[in-house]
Structure formats: C-alpha cells, structure tokens
mmCIF file of the N, C-alpha and C atoms, coordinates in Angstrom:
data_MODEL
# 
_entry.id   MODEL 
# 
loop_
_atom_site.group_PDB 
_atom_site.id 
_atom_site.type_symbol 
_atom_site.label_atom_id 
_atom_site.label_alt_id 
_atom_site.label_comp_id 
_atom_site.label_asym_id 
_atom_site.label_entity_id 
_atom_site.label_seq_id 
_atom_site.pdbx_PDB_ins_code 
_atom_site.Cartn_x 
_atom_site.Cartn_y 
_atom_site.Cartn_z 
_atom_site.occupancy 
_atom_site.B_iso_or_equiv 
_atom_site.pdbx_formal_charge 
_atom_site.auth_seq_id 
_atom_site.auth_comp_id 
_atom_site.auth_asym_id 
_atom_site.auth_atom_id 
_atom_site.pdbx_PDB_model_num 
ATOM 1   N N  . MET A 1 1  ? 0.840  -1.170 0.000  1.00 0.00 ? 1  MET A N  1 
ATOM 2   C CA . MET A 1 1  ? 0.000  0.000  0.000  1.00 0.00 ? 1  MET A CA 1 
ATOM 3   C C  . MET A 1 1  ? 0.891  1.241  0.000  1.00 0.00 ? 1  MET A C  1 
ATOM 4   N N  . SER A 1 2  ? 0.636  2.139  -0.920 1.00 0.00 ? 2  SER A N  1 
ATOM 5   C CA . SER A 1 2  ? 1.389  3.388  -1.034 1.00 0.00 ? 2  SER A CA 1 
ATOM 6   C C  . SER A 1 2  ? 0.794  4.455  -0.127 1.00 0.00 ? 2  SER A C  1 
ATOM 7   N N  . LYS A 1 3  ? 1.524  5.553  0.020  1.00 0.00 ? 3  LYS A N  1 
ATOM 8   C CA . LYS A 1 3  ? 1.068  6.705  0.802  1.00 0.00 ? 3  LYS A CA 1 
ATOM 9   C C  . LYS A 1 3  ? 0.868  7.887  -0.131 1.00 0.00 ? 3  LYS A C  1 
ATOM 10  N N  . GLN A 1 4  ? -0.127 8.718  0.174  1.00 0.00 ? 4  GLN A N  1 
ATOM 11  C CA . GLN A 1 4  ? -0.404 9.882  -0.648 1.00 0.00 ? 4  GLN A CA 1 
ATOM 12  C C  . GLN A 1 4  ? -0.634 11.094 0.245  1.00 0.00 ? 4  GLN A C  1 
ATOM 13  N N  . TRP A 1 5  ? -0.233 12.244 -0.262 1.00 0.00 ? 5  TRP A N  1 
ATOM 14  C CA . TRP A 1 5  ? -0.335 13.511 0.467  1.00 0.00 ? 5  TRP A CA 1 
ATOM 15  C C  . TRP A 1 5  ? -0.709 14.592 -0.529 1.00 0.00 ? 5  TRP A C  1 
ATOM 16  N N  . ALA A 1 6  ? -1.559 15.545 -0.115 1.00 0.00 ? 6  ALA A N  1 
ATOM 17  C CA . ALA A 1 6  ? -1.959 16.654 -0.987 1.00 0.00 ? 6  ALA A CA 1 
ATOM 18  C C  . ALA A 1 6  ? -1.548 17.971 -0.342 1.00 0.00 ? 6  ALA A C  1 
ATOM 19  N N  . CYS A 1 7  ? -0.953 18.848 -1.132 1.00 0.00 ? 7  CYS A N  1 
ATOM 20  C CA . CYS A 1 7  ? -0.502 20.146 -0.644 1.00 0.00 ? 7  CYS A CA 1 
ATOM 21  C C  . CYS A 1 7  ? -1.706 21.059 -0.402 1.00 0.00 ? 7  CYS A C  1 
ATOM 22  N N  . ASN A 1 8  ? -1.729 21.700 0.747  1.00 0.00 ? 8  ASN A N  1 
ATOM 23  C CA . ASN A 1 8  ? -2.819 22.600 1.111  1.00 0.00 ? 8  ASN A CA 1 
ATOM 24  C C  . ASN A 1 8  ? -2.452 24.072 0.977  1.00 0.00 ? 8  ASN A C  1 
ATOM 25  N N  . GLU A 1 9  ? -1.269 24.350 0.436  1.00 0.00 ? 9  GLU A N  1 
ATOM 26  C CA . GLU A 1 9  ? -0.887 25.744 0.247  1.00 0.00 ? 9  GLU A CA 1 
ATOM 27  C C  . GLU A 1 9  ? -1.815 26.395 -0.777 1.00 0.00 ? 9  GLU A C  1 
ATOM 28  N N  . HIS A 1 10 ? -2.030 27.690 -0.635 1.00 0.00 ? 10 HIS A N  1 
ATOM 29  C CA . HIS A 1 10 ? -2.953 28.441 -1.487 1.00 0.00 ? 10 HIS A CA 1 
ATOM 30  C C  . HIS A 1 10 ? -2.697 28.185 -2.971 1.00 0.00 ? 10 HIS A C  1 
ATOM 31  N N  . GLU A 1 11 ? -3.719 27.729 -3.659 1.00 0.00 ? 11 GLU A N  1 
ATOM 32  C CA . GLU A 1 11 ? -3.703 27.497 -5.107 1.00 0.00 ? 11 GLU A CA 1 
ATOM 33  C C  . GLU A 1 11 ? -2.608 26.543 -5.576 1.00 0.00 ? 11 GLU A C  1 
ATOM 34  N N  . CYS A 1 12 ? -2.201 25.607 -4.758 1.00 0.00 ? 12 CYS A N  1 
ATOM 35  C CA . CYS A 1 12 ? -1.174 24.654 -5.172 1.00 0.00 ? 12 CYS A CA 1 
ATOM 36  C C  . CYS A 1 12 ? -1.839 23.354 -5.647 1.00 0.00 ? 12 CYS A C  1 
ATOM 37  N N  . GLY A 1 13 ? -2.327 22.552 -4.719 1.00 0.00 ? 13 GLY A N  1 
ATOM 38  C CA . GLY A 1 13 ? -3.042 21.340 -5.085 1.00 0.00 ? 13 GLY A CA 1 
ATOM 39  C C  . GLY A 1 13 ? -2.204 20.176 -5.572 1.00 0.00 ? 13 GLY A C  1 
ATOM 40  N N  . VAL A 1 14 ? -0.896 20.228 -5.422 1.00 0.00 ? 14 VAL A N  1 
ATOM 41  C CA . VAL A 1 14 ? -0.037 19.110 -5.831 1.00 0.00 ? 14 VAL A CA 1 
ATOM 42  C C  . VAL A 1 14 ? -0.353 17.890 -4.975 1.00 0.00 ? 14 VAL A C  1 
ATOM 43  N N  . VAL A 1 15 ? -0.432 16.741 -5.617 1.00 0.00 ? 15 VAL A N  1 
ATOM 44  C CA . VAL A 1 15 ? -0.643 15.468 -4.916 1.00 0.00 ? 15 VAL A CA 1 
ATOM 45  C C  . VAL A 1 15 ? 0.593  14.623 -5.145 1.00 0.00 ? 15 VAL A C  1 
ATOM 46  N N  . ILE A 1 16 ? 1.140  14.090 -4.058 1.00 0.00 ? 16 ILE A N  1 
ATOM 47  C CA . ILE A 1 16 ? 2.359  13.293 -4.123 1.00 0.00 ? 16 ILE A CA 1 
ATOM 48  C C  . ILE A 1 16 ? 2.059  11.890 -3.598 1.00 0.00 ? 16 ILE A C  1 
ATOM 49  N N  . THR A 1 17 ? 2.503  10.883 -4.353 1.00 0.00 ? 17 THR A N  1 
ATOM 50  C CA . THR A 1 17 ? 2.343  9.486  -3.961 1.00 0.00 ? 17 THR A CA 1 
ATOM 51  C C  . THR A 1 17 ? 3.721  8.856  -3.866 1.00 0.00 ? 17 THR A C  1 
ATOM 52  N N  . ALA A 1 18 ? 3.907  8.027  -2.847 1.00 0.00 ? 18 ALA A N  1 
ATOM 53  C CA . ALA A 1 18 ? 5.199  7.369  -2.634 1.00 0.00 ? 18 ALA A CA 1 
ATOM 54  C C  . ALA A 1 18 ? 4.970  5.948  -2.126 1.00 0.00 ? 18 ALA A C  1 
ATOM 55  N N  . ALA A 1 19 ? 5.991  5.137  -2.267 1.00 0.00 ? 19 ALA A N  1 
ATOM 56  C CA . ALA A 1 19 ? 5.900  3.730  -1.866 1.00 0.00 ? 19 ALA A CA 1 
ATOM 57  C C  . ALA A 1 19 ? 5.766  3.549  -0.359 1.00 0.00 ? 19 ALA A C  1 
ATOM 58  N N  . ASP A 1 20 ? 6.365  4.473  0.411  1.00 0.00 ? 20 ASP A N  1 
ATOM 59  C CA . ASP A 1 20 ? 6.297  4.365  1.872  1.00 0.00 ? 20 ASP A CA 1 
ATOM 60  C C  . ASP A 1 20 ? 6.412  5.758  2.489  1.00 0.00 ? 20 ASP A C  1 
ATOM 61  N N  . LEU A 1 21 ? 6.280  5.822  3.781  1.00 0.00 ? 21 LEU A N  1 
ATOM 62  C CA . LEU A 1 21 ? 6.261  7.099  4.483  1.00 0.00 ? 21 LEU A CA 1 
ATOM 63  C C  . LEU A 1 21 ? 7.593  7.841  4.374  1.00 0.00 ? 21 LEU A C  1 
ATOM 64  N N  . ASP A 1 22 ? 8.709  7.134  4.455  1.00 0.00 ? 22 ASP A N  1 
ATOM 65  C CA . ASP A 1 22 ? 10.024 7.788  4.339  1.00 0.00 ? 22 ASP A CA 1 
ATOM 66  C C  . ASP A 1 22 ? 10.186 8.476  2.986  1.00 0.00 ? 22 ASP A C  1 
ATOM 67  N N  . GLU A 1 23 ? 9.797  7.782  1.931  1.00 0.00 ? 23 GLU A N  1 
ATOM 68  C CA . GLU A 1 23 ? 9.888  8.361  0.588  1.00 0.00 ? 23 GLU A CA 1 
ATOM 69  C C  . GLU A 1 23 ? 8.933  9.540  0.457  1.00 0.00 ? 23 GLU A C  1 
ATOM 70  N N  . LEU A 1 24 ? 7.737  9.419  1.043  1.00 0.00 ? 24 LEU A N  1 
ATOM 71  C CA . LEU A 1 24 ? 6.757  10.499 0.985  1.00 0.00 ? 24 LEU A CA 1 
ATOM 72  C C  . LEU A 1 24 ? 7.286  11.760 1.652  1.00 0.00 ? 24 LEU A C  1 
ATOM 73  N N  . VAL A 1 25 ? 7.870  11.624 2.824  1.00 0.00 ? 25 VAL A N  1 
ATOM 74  C CA . VAL A 1 25 ? 8.429  12.775 3.541  1.00 0.00 ? 25 VAL A CA 1 
ATOM 75  C C  . VAL A 1 25 ? 9.496  13.462 2.688  1.00 0.00 ? 25 VAL A C  1 
ATOM 76  N N  . ALA A 1 26 ? 10.362 12.678 2.075  1.00 0.00 ? 26 ALA A N  1 
ATOM 77  C CA . ALA A 1 26 ? 11.418 13.246 1.231  1.00 0.00 ? 26 ALA A CA 1 
ATOM 78  C C  . ALA A 1 26 ? 10.829 13.990 0.038  1.00 0.00 ? 26 ALA A C  1 
ATOM 79  N N  . LYS A 1 27 ? 9.845  13.394 -0.622 1.00 0.00 ? 27 LYS A N  1 
ATOM 80  C CA . LYS A 1 27 ? 9.228  14.021 -1.801 1.00 0.00 ? 27 LYS A CA 1 
ATOM 81  C C  . LYS A 1 27 ? 8.453  15.288 -1.418 1.00 0.00 ? 27 LYS A C  1 
ATOM 82  N N  . VAL A 1 28 ? 7.732  15.240 -0.302 1.00 0.00 ? 28 VAL A N  1 
ATOM 83  C CA . VAL A 1 28 ? 6.966  16.409 0.135  1.00 0.00 ? 28 VAL A CA 1 
ATOM 84  C C  . VAL A 1 28 ? 7.909  17.560 0.454  1.00 0.00 ? 28 VAL A C  1 
ATOM 85  N N  . ASN A 1 29 ? 8.977  17.292 1.161  1.00 0.00 ? 29 ASN A N  1 
ATOM 86  C CA . ASN A 1 29 ? 9.904  18.374 1.497  1.00 0.00 ? 29 ASN A CA 1 
ATOM 87  C C  . ASN A 1 29 ? 10.654 18.886 0.273  1.00 0.00 ? 29 ASN A C  1 
ATOM 88  N N  . GLN A 1 30 ? 10.890 18.044 -0.713 1.00 0.00 ? 30 GLN A N  1 
ATOM 89  C CA . GLN A 1 30 ? 11.462 18.515 -1.967 1.00 0.00 ? 30 GLN A CA 1 
ATOM 90  C C  . GLN A 1 30 ? 10.472 19.466 -2.645 1.00 0.00 ? 30 GLN A C  1 
ATOM 91  N N  . HIS A 1 31 ? 9.200  19.091 -2.664 1.00 0.00 ? 31 HIS A N  1 
ATOM 92  C CA . HIS A 1 31 ? 8.163  19.964 -3.232 1.00 0.00 ? 31 HIS A CA 1 
ATOM 93  C C  . HIS A 1 31 ? 8.115  21.299 -2.498 1.00 0.00 ? 31 HIS A C  1 
ATOM 94  N N  . PHE A 1 32 ? 8.092  21.266 -1.166 1.00 0.00 ? 32 PHE A N  1 
ATOM 95  C CA . PHE A 1 32 ? 8.007  22.504 -0.389 1.00 0.00 ? 32 PHE A CA 1 
ATOM 96  C C  . PHE A 1 32 ? 9.219  23.397 -0.629 1.00 0.00 ? 32 PHE A C  1 
ATOM 97  N N  . THR A 1 33 ? 10.399 22.802 -0.740 1.00 0.00 ? 33 THR A N  1 
ATOM 98  C CA . THR A 1 33 ? 11.609 23.580 -1.004 1.00 0.00 ? 33 THR A CA 1 
ATOM 99  C C  . THR A 1 33 ? 11.522 24.266 -2.362 1.00 0.00 ? 33 THR A C  1 
ATOM 100 N N  . GLU A 1 34 ? 11.142 23.515 -3.378 1.00 0.00 ? 34 GLU A N  1 
ATOM 101 C CA . GLU A 1 34 ? 11.108 24.048 -4.739 1.00 0.00 ? 34 GLU A CA 1 
ATOM 102 C C  . GLU A 1 34 ? 9.940  24.995 -4.987 1.00 0.00 ? 34 GLU A C  1 
ATOM 103 N N  . ALA A 1 35 ? 8.760  24.662 -4.486 1.00 0.00 ? 35 ALA A N  1 
ATOM 104 C CA . ALA A 1 35 ? 7.554  25.426 -4.824 1.00 0.00 ? 35 ALA A CA 1 
ATOM 105 C C  . ALA A 1 35 ? 7.232  26.541 -3.836 1.00 0.00 ? 35 ALA A C  1 
ATOM 106 N N  . HIS A 1 36 ? 7.605  26.346 -2.567 1.00 0.00 ? 36 HIS A N  1 
ATOM 107 C CA . HIS A 1 36 ? 7.171  27.281 -1.531 1.00 0.00 ? 36 HIS A CA 1 
ATOM 108 C C  . HIS A 1 36 ? 8.316  27.866 -0.711 1.00 0.00 ? 36 HIS A C  1 
ATOM 109 N N  . ASP A 1 37 ? 9.552  27.514 -1.056 1.00 0.00 ? 37 ASP A N  1 
ATOM 110 C CA . ASP A 1 37 ? 10.727 27.994 -0.326 1.00 0.00 ? 37 ASP A CA 1 
ATOM 111 C C  . ASP A 1 37 ? 10.553 27.795 1.174  1.00 0.00 ? 37 ASP A C  1 
ATOM 112 N N  . SER A 1 38 ? 10.104 26.595 1.538  1.00 0.00 ? 38 SER A N  1 
ATOM 113 C CA . SER A 1 38 ? 9.779  26.281 2.927  1.00 0.00 ? 38 SER A CA 1 
ATOM 114 C C  . SER A 1 38 ? 9.985  24.782 3.141  1.00 0.00 ? 38 SER A C  1 
ATOM 115 N N  . TYR A 1 39 ? 9.441  24.266 4.228  1.00 0.00 ? 39 TYR A N  1 
ATOM 116 C CA . TYR A 1 39 ? 9.472  22.830 4.506  1.00 0.00 ? 39 TYR A CA 1 
ATOM 117 C C  . TYR A 1 39 ? 8.225  22.477 5.299  1.00 0.00 ? 39 TYR A C  1 
ATOM 118 N N  . GLU A 1 40 ? 7.927  21.188 5.379  1.00 0.00 ? 40 GLU A N  1 
ATOM 119 C CA . GLU A 1 40 ? 6.791  20.696 6.152  1.00 0.00 ? 40 GLU A CA 1 
ATOM 120 C C  . GLU A 1 40 ? 7.329  19.762 7.228  1.00 0.00 ? 40 GLU A C  1 
ATOM 121 N N  . LEU A 1 41 ? 6.800  19.856 8.417  1.00 0.00 ? 41 LEU A N  1 
ATOM 122 C CA . LEU A 1 41 ? 7.224  18.975 9.505  1.00 0.00 ? 41 LEU A CA 1 
ATOM 123 C C  . LEU A 1 41 ? 6.804  17.538 9.217  1.00 0.00 ? 41 LEU A C  1 
ATOM 124 N N  . GLU A 1 42 ? 7.673  16.600 9.539  1.00 0.00 ? 42 GLU A N  1 
ATOM 125 C CA . GLU A 1 42 ? 7.397  15.191 9.288  1.00 0.00 ? 42 GLU A CA 1 
ATOM 126 C C  . GLU A 1 42 ? 6.086  14.751 9.938  1.00 0.00 ? 42 GLU A C  1 
ATOM 127 N N  . GLU A 1 43 ? 5.829  15.221 11.137 1.00 0.00 ? 43 GLU A N  1 
ATOM 128 C CA . GLU A 1 43 ? 4.608  14.848 11.842 1.00 0.00 ? 43 GLU A CA 1 
ATOM 129 C C  . GLU A 1 43 ? 3.363  15.329 11.095 1.00 0.00 ? 43 GLU A C  1 
ATOM 130 N N  . MET A 1 44 ? 3.443  16.503 10.481 1.00 0.00 ? 44 MET A N  1 
ATOM 131 C CA . MET A 1 44 ? 2.312  17.036 9.714  1.00 0.00 ? 44 MET A CA 1 
ATOM 132 C C  . MET A 1 44 ? 2.086  16.213 8.444  1.00 0.00 ? 44 MET A C  1 
ATOM 133 N N  . ILE A 1 45 ? 3.161  15.773 7.825  1.00 0.00 ? 45 ILE A N  1 
ATOM 134 C CA . ILE A 1 45 ? 3.047  14.932 6.642  1.00 0.00 ? 45 ILE A CA 1 
ATOM 135 C C  . ILE A 1 45 ? 2.408  13.601 7.017  1.00 0.00 ? 45 ILE A C  1 
ATOM 136 N N  . GLU A 1 46 ? 2.886  12.998 8.101  1.00 0.00 ? 46 GLU A N  1 
ATOM 137 C CA . GLU A 1 46 ? 2.323  11.728 8.562  1.00 0.00 ? 46 GLU A CA 1 
ATOM 138 C C  . GLU A 1 46 ? 0.836  11.858 8.859  1.00 0.00 ? 46 GLU A C  1 
ATOM 139 N N  . ASP A 1 47 ? 0.435  12.943 9.521  1.00 0.00 ? 47 ASP A N  1 
ATOM 140 C CA . ASP A 1 47 ? -0.973 13.136 9.875  1.00 0.00 ? 47 ASP A CA 1 
ATOM 141 C C  . ASP A 1 47 ? -1.851 13.310 8.649  1.00 0.00 ? 47 ASP A C  1 
ATOM 142 N N  . ALA A 1 48 ? -1.330 13.915 7.594  1.00 0.00 ? 48 ALA A N  1 
ATOM 143 C CA . ALA A 1 48 ? -2.123 14.193 6.396  1.00 0.00 ? 48 ALA A CA 1 
ATOM 144 C C  . ALA A 1 48 ? -2.046 13.064 5.353  1.00 0.00 ? 48 ALA A C  1 
ATOM 145 N N  . ALA A 1 49 ? -1.136 12.126 5.533  1.00 0.00 ? 49 ALA A N  1 
ATOM 146 C CA . ALA A 1 49 ? -0.953 11.060 4.555  1.00 0.00 ? 49 ALA A CA 1 
ATOM 147 C C  . ALA A 1 49 ? -2.113 10.055 4.619  1.00 0.00 ? 49 ALA A C  1 
ATOM 148 N N  . ILE A 1 50 ? -2.483 9.582  3.444  1.00 0.00 ? 50 ILE A N  1 
ATOM 149 C CA . ILE A 1 50 ? -3.506 8.546  3.371  1.00 0.00 ? 50 ILE A CA 1 
ATOM 150 C C  . ILE A 1 50 ? -2.937 7.340  2.633  1.00 0.00 ? 50 ILE A C  1 
ATOM 151 N N  . ASP A 1 51 ? -3.506 6.171  2.893  1.00 0.00 ? 51 ASP A N  1 
ATOM 152 C CA . ASP A 1 51 ? -3.129 4.953  2.172  1.00 0.00 ? 51 ASP A CA 1 
ATOM 153 C C  . ASP A 1 51 ? -3.852 4.914  0.846  1.00 0.00 ? 51 ASP A C  1 
ATOM 154 N N  . VAL A 1 52 ? -3.146 4.520  -0.203 1.00 0.00 ? 52 VAL A N  1 
ATOM 155 C CA . VAL A 1 52 ? -3.749 4.327  -1.525 1.00 0.00 ? 52 VAL A CA 1 
ATOM 156 C C  . VAL A 1 52 ? -3.265 3.013  -2.104 1.00 0.00 ? 52 VAL A C  1 
ATOM 157 N N  . ALA A 1 53 ? -4.102 2.419  -2.922 1.00 0.00 ? 53 ALA A N  1 
ATOM 158 C CA . ALA A 1 53 ? -3.739 1.143  -3.536 1.00 0.00 ? 53 ALA A CA 1 
ATOM 159 C C  . ALA A 1 53 ? -2.569 1.325  -4.484 1.00 0.00 ? 53 ALA A C  1 
ATOM 160 N N  . ASP A 1 54 ? -1.687 0.341  -4.519 1.00 0.00 ? 54 ASP A N  1 
ATOM 161 C CA . ASP A 1 54 ? -0.549 0.388  -5.439 1.00 0.00 ? 54 ASP A CA 1 
ATOM 162 C C  . ASP A 1 54 ? -1.065 0.235  -6.867 1.00 0.00 ? 54 ASP A C  1 
ATOM 163 N N  . ALA A 1 55 ? -0.432 0.976  -7.765 1.00 0.00 ? 55 ALA A N  1 
ATOM 164 C CA . ALA A 1 55 ? -0.866 0.938  -9.178 1.00 0.00 ? 55 ALA A CA 1 
ATOM 165 C C  . ALA A 1 55 ? -0.405 -0.324 -9.863 1.00 0.00 ? 55 ALA A C  1 
# 
C-alpha cells in the first residue's frame, strides 16, 4: 500500500504518492523547497498522509 499527500498551500493542489512514508516525507519536502521555499514537519506529513492502492 502506497502513501499519498496533498498540498494545502494556497492554489497549489499538488498530490504526491510514494511507496512508503520515508519516501513520501522526502518528496513532500522537496516539493516545499522548490515550490514554496519552505518545509513541512514530518509529523504534519504523517498526519495528512492517506493509504492508496498500489498501481
């Protein structure tokens, strides 16, 4: 089961899917660095992550 997270920043809406939570945290923080010049706390990513079926 993969993990998915959706960005809640104003007018962003990026959805990120990863194989596991560690990969998701890395991808989300890469997105925040590139798109928002910021970062997201790991705990916030974990709380917002949902399980999705593997493709």
